[in-house]
BAFILO-714807 format. One record per atom (N, C-alpha, C, CB): residue in three letters; x, y, z. Coordinates in steps of 0.2 Angstrom, whole numbers, padded with zeros to 4 digits, always signed. Glycine has a CB too. Example, Ala and Ser with C-alpha at 12.3 -4.5 7.8 and 13.67 -1.06 7.14 Angstrom:
<atoms>
ALA+0066-0028+0039 ALA+0062-0022+0039 ALA+0066-0016+0039 ALA+0057-0022+0045 SER+0064-0011+0035 SER+0068-0005+0036 SER+0064+0000+0039 SER+0070-0003+0029 
</atoms>
This chain:
<atoms>
MET+0004-0006+0000 MET+0000+0000+0000 MET+0005+0006+0000 MET-0005+0000+0006 SER+0002+0011-0004 SER+0007+0017-0004 SER+0006+0022+0002 SER+0005+0021-0011 SER+0010+0026+0003 SER+0010+0031+0009 SER+0004+0035+0008 SER+0016+0035+0009 PHE+0002+0037+0002 PHE-0004+0041+0001 PHE-0010+0037+0004 PHE-0005+0043-0006 MET-0011+0031+0002 MET-0017+0027+0005 MET-0017+0026+0012 MET-0017+0020+0001 LYS-0010+0025+0015 LYS-0010+0024+0022 LYS-0012+0030+0026 LYS-0003+0023+0024 LYS-0010+0036+0023 LYS-0012+0043+0026 LYS-0020+0044+0025 LYS-0009+0049+0023 LEU-0023+0041+0020 LEU-0030+0042+0019 LEU-0034+0037+0024 LEU-0032+0040+0012 TYR-0032+0031+0024 TYR-0035+0026+0028 TYR-0034+0027+0036 TYR-0034+0019+0026 ARG-0029+0029+0038 ARG-0027+0030+0045 ARG-0032+0033+0049 ARG-0020+0033+0046 PRO-0035+0039+0047 PRO-0040+0043+0051 PRO-0046+0039+0051 PRO-0041+0050+0048 PHE-0048+0035+0045 PHE-0054+0031+0045 PHE-0053+0025+0050 PHE-0055+0029+0038 ILE-0048+0022+0050 ILE-0047+0016+0054 ILE-0047+0018+0062 ILE-0040+0013+0053 LYS-0044+0024+0063 LYS-0044+0027+0070 LYS-0052+0028+0072 LYS-0040+0033+0071 GLY-0055+0032+0068 GLY-0062+0033+0069 GLY-0066+0027+0070 GLY-0065+0038+0063 ALA-0065+0022+0066 ALA-0069+0016+0066 ALA-0068+0012+0073 ALA-0068+0011+0060 ASN-0061+0013+0075 ASN-0059+0010+0081 ASN-0063+0013+0087 ASN-0052+0010+0082 TRP-0063+0020+0087 TRP-0066+0024+0092 TRP-0074+0022+0092 TRP-0065+0031+0091 ALA-0077+0022+0086 ALA-0084+0021+0086 ALA-0085+0014+0089 ALA-0086+0021+0079 LEU-0081+0009+0087 LEU-0083+0002+0089 LEU-0082+0001+0097 LEU-0078-0003+0086 ALA-0076+0005+0099 ALA-0075+0005+0107 ALA-0081+0008+0110 ALA-0068+0008+0108 GLY-0083+0014+0108 GLY-0089+0017+0111 GLY-0095+0013+0111 GLY-0090+0024+0107 LEU-0096+0010+0105 LEU-0102+0005+0104 LEU-0102-0001+0109 LEU-0103+0003+0097 LEU-0096-0004+0110 LEU-0095-0009+0115 LEU-0096-0007+0122 LEU-0088-0012+0114 ALA-0094-0001+0123 ALA-0094+0002+0130 ALA-0101+0003+0132 ALA-0090+0008+0131 VAL-0105+0006+0127 VAL-0112+0007+0129 VAL-0116+0001+0129 VAL-0115+0012+0123 LEU-0116-0003+0124 LEU-0120-0010+0124 LEU-0117-0015+0129 LEU-0119-0013+0117 GLY-0111-0015+0130 GLY-0108-0020+0134 GLY-0109-0019+0142 GLY-0100-0021+0133 PHE-0108-0013+0144 PHE-0109-0011+0151 PHE-0116-0009+0152 PHE-0104-0005+0153 GLY-0120-0007+0147 GLY-0127-0006+0148 GLY-0131-0012+0149 GLY-0129-0002+0142 ALA-0128-0018+0147 ALA-0132-0024+0148 ALA-0131-0027+0155 ALA-0130-0029+0143 CYS-0126-0024+0158 CYS-0125-0027+0165 CYS-0130-0024+0170 CYS-0117-0025+0168 LYS-0133-0029+0173 LYS-0138-0027+0178 LYS-0137-0030+0185 LYS-0145-0029+0176 ASP-0140-0028+0190 ASP-0139-0031+0197 ASP-0143-0037+0197 ASP-0140-0026+0202 TYR-0140-0043+0196 TYR-0143-0049+0197 TYR-0141-0053+0203 TYR-0142-0054+0191 THR-0146-0056+0206 THR-0144-0060+0212 THR-0142-0067+0210 THR-0150-0060+0217 VAL-0137-0070+0212 VAL-0135-0076+0210 VAL-0138-0081+0215 VAL-0127-0077+0211 GLU-0142-0086+0212 GLU-0145-0091+0216 GLU-0143-0098+0214 GLU-0153-0090+0215 TYR-0142-0102+0219 TYR-0140-0109+0218 TYR-0145-0113+0221 TYR-0133-0111+0221 GLY-0147-0119+0217 GLY-0152-0123+0220 GLY-0157-0125+0215 GLY-0155-0120+0226 THR-0163-0128+0218 THR-0168-0130+0214 THR-0175-0128+0218 THR-0168-0138+0213 PRO-0180-0127+0214 PRO-0186-0125+0218 PRO-0188-0131+0222 PRO-0192-0124+0212 PHE-0191-0129+0228 PHE-0194-0134+0233 PHE-0200-0132+0236 PHE-0188-0137+0238 ALA-0203-0136+0240 ALA-0209-0134+0243 ALA-0210-0139+0249 ALA-0216-0135+0239 ASP-0213-0137+0255 ASP-0215-0141+0260 ASP-0221-0145+0259 ASP-0215-0137+0267 TYR-0221-0152+0260 TYR-0226-0156+0259 TYR-0228-0159+0265 TYR-0225-0162+0253 THR-0235-0158+0267 THR-0237-0160+0274 THR-0243-0165+0273 THR-0239-0154+0278 VAL-0242-0170+0277 VAL-0248-0175+0277 VAL-0250-0175+0284 VAL-0246-0182+0275 LYS-0256-0174+0286 LYS-0259-0174+0292 LYS-0265-0178+0292 LYS-0260-0167+0295 GLY-0267-0181+0298 GLY-0273-0184+0298 GLY-0274-0189+0305 GLY-0274-0189+0292 THR-0278-0194+0304 THR-0279-0198+0310 THR-0278-0206+0308 THR-0285-0197+0313 VAL-0275-0210+0313 VAL-0275-0217+0312 VAL-0280-0220+0316 VAL-0268-0219+0314 VAL-0284-0224+0313 VAL-0290-0227+0317 VAL-0290-0235+0316 VAL-0297-0225+0315 ASN-0293-0239+0321 ASN-0294-0246+0320 ASN-0299-0247+0315 ASN-0296-0249+0327 LYS-0298-0251+0310 LYS-0302-0252+0304 LYS-0309-0255+0306 LYS-0299-0256+0299 VAL-0309-0259+0311 VAL-0315-0262+0313 VAL-0319-0258+0318 VAL-0313-0269+0317 THR-0316-0255+0323 THR-0319-0252+0328 THR-0320-0244+0327 THR-0316-0252+0335 GLY-0316-0241+0323 GLY-0316-0234+0321 GLY-0313-0230+0326 GLY-0323-0232+0320 LYS-0310-0233+0332 LYS-0307-0229+0337 LYS-0300-0227+0335 LYS-0307-0234+0344 PRO-0297-0221+0338 PRO-0291-0219+0336 PRO-0285-0224+0339 PRO-0290-0212+0339 VAL-0280-0224+0336 VAL-0274-0228+0338 VAL-0268-0224+0340 VAL-0272-0234+0333 GLU-0266-0225+0346 GLU-0260-0221+0349 GLU-0254-0225+0348 GLU-0261-0219+0356 GLY-0248-0222+0347 GLY-0241-0226+0346 GLY-0240-0228+0340 GLY-0241-0231+0351 ILE-0242-0225+0334 ILE-0241-0228+0327 ILE-0236-0223+0324 ILE-0247-0228+0323 ARG-0231-0225+0321 ARG-0226-0221+0318 ARG-0228-0220+0311 ARG-0219-0225+0318 VAL-0228-0214+0309 VAL-0230-0212+0302 VAL-0224-0208+0299 VAL-0237-0208+0302 GLY-0222-0209+0294 GLY-0216-0206+0291 GLY-0215-0207+0283 GLY-0210-0208+0294 TYR-0212-0202+0280 TYR-0210-0202+0273 TYR-0205-0207+0271 TYR-0208-0195+0271 ARG-0201-0210+0276 ARG-0196-0215+0275 ARG-0198-0221+0279 ARG-0189-0212+0277 GLU-0196-0226+0275 GLU-0197-0233+0278 GLU-0192-0234+0284 GLU-0197-0239+0273 PRO-0195-0237+0290 PRO-0190-0238+0295 PRO-0185-0243+0293 PRO-0194-0241+0301 VAL-0179-0242+0295 VAL-0173-0246+0293 VAL-0169-0248+0299 VAL-0168-0243+0288 ASN-0169-0255+0301 ASN-0165-0257+0306 ASN-0159-0260+0304 ASN-0169-0262+0310 ALA-0153-0256+0304 ALA-0147-0258+0302 ALA-0142-0258+0307 ALA-0145-0254+0296 LEU-0138-0263+0308 LEU-0132-0263+0313 LEU-0126-0259+0310 LEU-0130-0270+0315 MET-0124-0255+0313 MET-0118-0251+0311 MET-0113-0250+0317 MET-0120-0244+0308 TYR-0107-0248+0315 TYR-0102-0246+0320 TYR-0103-0239+0322 TYR-0095-0247+0317 GLY-0102-0238+0329 GLY-0103-0232+0331 GLY-0110-0230+0334 GLY-0101-0226+0326 PRO-0112-0224+0335 PRO-0118-0223+0338 PRO-0124-0225+0333 PRO-0119-0215+0339 PRO-0130-0227+0335 PRO-0135-0229+0331 PRO-0137-0223+0326 PRO-0141-0232+0335 MET-0139-0225+0320 MET-0141-0220+0315 MET-0148-0221+0314 MET-0136-0220+0309 THR-0152-0216+0312 THR-0158-0217+0310 THR-0159-0214+0303 THR-0163-0213+0315 SER-0164-0216+0299 SER-0165-0214+0292 SER-0170-0208+0292 SER-0167-0219+0288 TYR-0173-0206+0298 TYR-0178-0201+0298 TYR-0175-0194+0299 TYR-0183-0203+0304 GLY-0178-0189+0296 GLY-0176-0183+0297 GLY-0180-0180+0303 GLY-0177-0178+0291 GLU-0179-0174+0305 GLU-0182-0171+0311 GLU-0190-0170+0309 GLU-0179-0164+0312 LYS-0191-0168+0303 LYS-0198-0166+0301 LYS-0202-0172+0298 LYS-0198-0161+0297 SER-0199-0178+0296 SER-0202-0183+0292 SER-0205-0189+0296 SER-0197-0185+0287 ILE-0206-0188+0302 ILE-0208-0194+0306 ILE-0213-0191+0312 ILE-0203-0198+0309 ALA-0218-0194+0313 ALA-0222-0192+0319 ALA-0225-0199+0322 ALA-0228-0188+0316 MET-0227-0198+0328 MET-0230-0203+0332 MET-0237-0201+0333 MET-0226-0205+0339 THR-0242-0205+0333 THR-0249-0203+0334 THR-0250-0202+0341 THR-0254-0209+0331 ASP-0254-0197+0343 ASP-0256-0196+0350 ASP-0262-0200+0352 ASP-0257-0188+0351 ALA-0265-0198+0358 ALA-0270-0202+0361 ALA-0276-0202+0356 ALA-0272-0200+0367 GLY-0277-0196+0352 GLY-0283-0196+0347 GLY-0281-0199+0341 GLY-0285-0189+0347 GLY-0275-0202+0340 GLY-0273-0205+0333 GLY-0271-0200+0328 GLY-0279-0208+0330 ALA-0270-0193+0330 ALA-0268-0188+0326 ALA-0260-0188+0325 ALA-0270-0181+0329 PHE-0259-0186+0319 PHE-0251-0185+0317 PHE-0251-0180+0312 PHE-0249-0192+0314 GLN-0245-0177+0311 GLN-0243-0173+0305 GLN-0236-0173+0304 GLN-0245-0165+0307 ILE-0234-0174+0297 ILE-0227-0175+0295 ILE-0226-0170+0289 ILE-0225-0182+0293 THR-0220-0167+0289 THR-0219-0162+0284 THR-0212-0163+0282 THR-0220-0154+0287 GLU-0211-0162+0276 GLU-0204-0162+0273 GLU-0203-0158+0267 GLU-0202-0169+0272 GLY-0198-0154+0266 GLY-0196-0151+0260 GLY-0194-0155+0255 GLY-0191-0145+0261 MET-0197-0155+0249 MET-0195-0160+0243 MET-0195-0155+0237 MET-0200-0165+0243 PHE-0192-0158+0232 PHE-0192-0155+0225 PHE-0199-0157+0222 PHE-0186-0158+0221 PRO-0202-0153+0218 PRO-0208-0154+0215 PRO-0208-0161+0211 PRO-0210-0149+0211 GLY-0202-0163+0208 GLY-0202-0169+0204 GLY-0202-0175+0208 GLY-0196-0169+0200 GLU-0202-0175+0215 GLU-0202-0180+0219 GLU-0209-0182+0221 GLU-0197-0179+0225 VAL-0214-0178+0220 VAL-0220-0180+0223 VAL-0225-0182+0218 VAL-0223-0173+0226 ASN-0231-0185+0220 ASN-0236-0187+0216 ASN-0235-0194+0213 ASN-0238-0183+0211 PRO-0236-0199+0216 PRO-0238-0200+0223 PRO-0231-0201+0227 PRO-0242-0206+0224 VAL-0232-0199+0234 VAL-0227-0200+0239 VAL-0229-0206+0244 VAL-0225-0193+0243 PRO-0224-0211+0245 PRO-0226-0216+0249 PRO-0225-0213+0257 PRO-0221-0222+0249 VAL-0230-0215+0261 VAL-0230-0214+0268 VAL-0231-0220+0271 VAL-0236-0209+0270 TYR-0226-0222+0276 TYR-0226-0228+0279 TYR-0229-0227+0286 TYR-0218-0230+0280 VAL-0233-0232+0288 VAL-0237-0232+0294 VAL-0235-0239+0298 VAL-0245-0232+0293 THR-0232-0238+0304 THR-0229-0244+0307 THR-0231-0244+0314 THR-0221-0244+0306 ASP-0233-0250+0317 ASP-0235-0250+0324 ASP-0228-0252+0328 ASP-0240-0256+0325 VAL-0226-0247+0332 VAL-0220-0248+0335 VAL-0220-0249+0343 VAL-0215-0242+0334 ASP-0226-0248+0346 ASP-0227-0249+0353 ASP-0229-0256+0355 ASP-0232-0244+0355 GLY-0228-0261+0351 GLY-0230-0268+0353 GLY-0237-0269+0354 GLY-0225-0270+0359 GLU-0238-0272+0360 GLU-0245-0274+0362 GLU-0249-0268+0366 GLU-0245-0280+0366 ALA-0245-0263+0367 ALA-0248-0258+0371 ALA-0255-0255+0369 ALA-0244-0252+0372 ASN-0256-0254+0363 ASN-0263-0252+0360 ASN-0265-0256+0355 ASN-0262-0244+0357 GLY-0263-0263+0355 GLY-0265-0267+0350 GLY-0260-0268+0345 GLY-0272-0265+0347 SER-0260-0274+0342 SER-0255-0275+0337 SER-0258-0274+0330 SER-0252-0282+0338 PHE-0255-0270+0326 PHE-0257-0268+0319 PHE-0252-0269+0314 PHE-0260-0261+0319 ALA-0255-0271+0308 ALA-0251-0273+0302 ALA-0248-0267+0299 ALA-0255-0277+0297 GLN-0242-0267+0297 GLN-0239-0261+0294 GLN-0242-0260+0287 GLN-0231-0263+0293 ASP-0242-0253+0285 ASP-0246-0252+0279 ASP-0242-0246+0276 ASP-0253-0249+0280 THR-0242-0246+0269 THR-0239-0241+0265 THR-0244-0237+0261 THR-0233-0244+0260 LEU-0245-0231+0262 LEU-0250-0227+0258 LEU-0246-0223+0253 LEU-0254-0222+0263 MET-0249-0222+0247 MET-0247-0218+0242 MET-0251-0212+0242 MET-0247-0222+0235 VAL-0248-0206+0244 VAL-0252-0200+0245 VAL-0251-0195+0239 VAL-0250-0196+0251 ASN-0256-0193+0236 ASN-0256-0189+0230 ASN-0257-0181+0232 ASN-0261-0191+0225 PHE-0253-0177+0230 PHE-0253-0170+0232 PHE-0257-0165+0227 PHE-0247-0167+0234 GLU-0260-0168+0222 GLU-0263-0164+0216 GLU-0268-0160+0219 GLU-0266-0169+0211 GLY-0273-0162+0223 GLY-0278-0158+0226 GLY-0276-0155+0233 GLY-0284-0162+0226 ALA-0270-0154+0234 ALA-0268-0152+0241 ALA-0269-0144+0242 ALA-0260-0153+0242 LYS-0270-0143+0248 LYS-0272-0136+0250 LYS-0265-0132+0250 LYS-0275-0135+0257 ARG-0264-0127+0247 ARG-0258-0123+0247 ARG-0258-0117+0251 ARG-0257-0120+0239 SER-0253-0116+0255 SER-0252-0111+0259 SER-0244-0108+0260 SER-0254-0112+0267 GLY-0243-0103+0263 GLY-0236-0101+0264 GLY-0234-0096+0258 GLY-0231-0107+0264 LYS-0230-0092+0260 LYS-0227-0087+0255 LYS-0222-0089+0251 LYS-0225-0080+0259 GLU-0223-0088+0244 GLU-0218-0090+0240 GLU-0212-0085+0240 GLU-0221-0091+0232 THR-0206-0088+0239 THR-0200-0084+0238 THR-0196-0086+0232 THR-0195-0084+0245 ASP-0190-0084+0231 ASP-0187-0086+0225 ASP-0187-0093+0223 ASP-0179-0084+0226 TRP-0185-0098+0227 TRP-0185-0105+0226 TRP-0190-0109+0230 TRP-0178-0108+0227 TYR-0193-0106+0235 TYR-0198-0109+0239 TYR-0205-0108+0236 TYR-0197-0106+0246 GLN-0208-0114+0235 GLN-0215-0113+0232 GLN-0221-0114+0237 GLN-0215-0119+0227 GLY-0219-0113+0243 GLY-0225-0114+0248 GLY-0226-0121+0251 GLY-0231-0112+0245 GLU-0231-0121+0255 GLU-0233-0128+0258 GLU-0239-0131+0255 GLU-0233-0127+0266 TYR-0239-0137+0254 TYR-0245-0141+0251 TYR-0247-0146+0257 TYR-0243-0145+0245 THR-0253-0146+0259 THR-0256-0150+0264 THR-0261-0155+0262 THR-0258-0146+0270 VAL-0261-0161+0264 VAL-0266-0166+0262 VAL-0268-0169+0269 VAL-0263-0171+0257 THR-0275-0170+0270 THR-0277-0173+0276 THR-0280-0180+0274 THR-0283-0168+0279 ILE-0278-0185+0278 ILE-0280-0192+0276 ILE-0282-0195+0283 ILE-0274-0196+0273 LYS-0286-0201+0282 LYS-0288-0205+0287 LYS-0285-0212+0286 LYS-0296-0205+0288 VAL-0281-0214+0290 VAL-0278-0221+0289 VAL-0282-0226+0294 VAL-0270-0220+0292 GLU-0284-0231+0290 GLU-0287-0237+0294 GLU-0283-0243+0294 GLU-0294-0239+0290 LEU-0281-0245+0300 LEU-0276-0251+0301 LEU-0280-0257+0303 LEU-0271-0249+0306 THR-0278-0263+0301 THR-0281-0269+0303 THR-0277-0272+0309 THR-0281-0274+0297 GLU-0281-0273+0314 GLU-0278-0276+0320 GLU-0276-0284+0318 GLU-0283-0276+0326 GLN-0270-0285+0321 GLN-0268-0292+0320 GLN-0270-0296+0326 GLN-0260-0293+0319 LYS-0272-0303+0325 LYS-0273-0307+0330 LYS-0267-0310+0333 LYS-0278-0313+0328 ALA-0267-0312+0339 ALA-0261-0315+0343 ALA-0258-0320+0339 ALA-0263-0317+0350 ASP-0262-0324+0335 ASP-0259-0330+0332 ASP-0256-0329+0325 ASP-0264-0336+0332 GLU-0257-0323+0323 GLU-0254-0321+0316 GLU-0247-0319+0316 GLU-0258-0315+0313 
</atoms>
C-alpha cells in the first residue's frame, strides 16, 4: 500500500476503532444489571396430616409411627443412626392424630409413599404395617412463595389399620 493510501485510511481506521469501542462500552456495560446469584432447585414443604384409626372399631390408635421414609433397622459401627429426618416422622397421639412435613423437590411428589408402622408392641393393640401412596394434586396450598420456595402443600387423610390377632 502506498504512503498516500496509508495517510487516507489511518484517520478512517482510528475513527472506526473509536466508534466500535464506544459502541461496545455502551452496549456491553449497559447490559450489566444487578442480578442475584441463586444456587439450588425449587422446593416446597409437603405436609400429610390426619388420624390413624382401627379399621374395625373406628377408634383412634396411639403409638403408630407415620413417616415419609421406611423404618430401617441396620447394625452399624458407632452410635445408632436413623433414616428419619427431624420433620419426616411423627407418632400418633391419644386421638390418633399425626402430622409430617418435609421439604421436597416438586419432581419427587405425586404420589409419595407414607409408611405407617406399629412400634409400641401390644400396648394399644398390634397392627399390620401399611404403605400409603399420597397424592398432592388436590392439596391445600399455603405459605409465602420466595425465590426458590414454592410454599406448603397439605393433604389430610384418614388411615385405617387392621388389627392383627395374637396367632398371626
